[in-house]
C-alpha positions, 0 to 999 in steps of 0.5 A, a space after each residue: 921668295 921676296 924677289 918673286 913677290 917684288 916681281 909680281 907687284 912690279 907694274 912698270 910695264 903695264 902702262 905700255 901694254 895698255 897703250 899698245 892694246 889701245 892702239 891696236 883696237 883703234 887700228 882695228 876700228 879704223 880698218 873696219 870703218 874703211 872696209 864698211 864705208 870705203 866704197 861710199 866715201 870713194 864714190 862721194 870723192 869722185 862725185 865731188 871731183 867731177 863737180 869741181 872739174 865741171 866748174 873748172 871746164 865751164 870757166 875756161 
């Protein structure tokens, strides 16, 4: 009986589980943000790449 109680009170693995859950939630938020803003970010990157390419072409 005392062994069962000691196992119930053992919290050594609790921190690891909390960190795993935290990493999972952060990953889900990152994926949702990428899906929501991915196209806009890609458009802006391509726009800036075109600007840099135009400046580079004008310098030659």
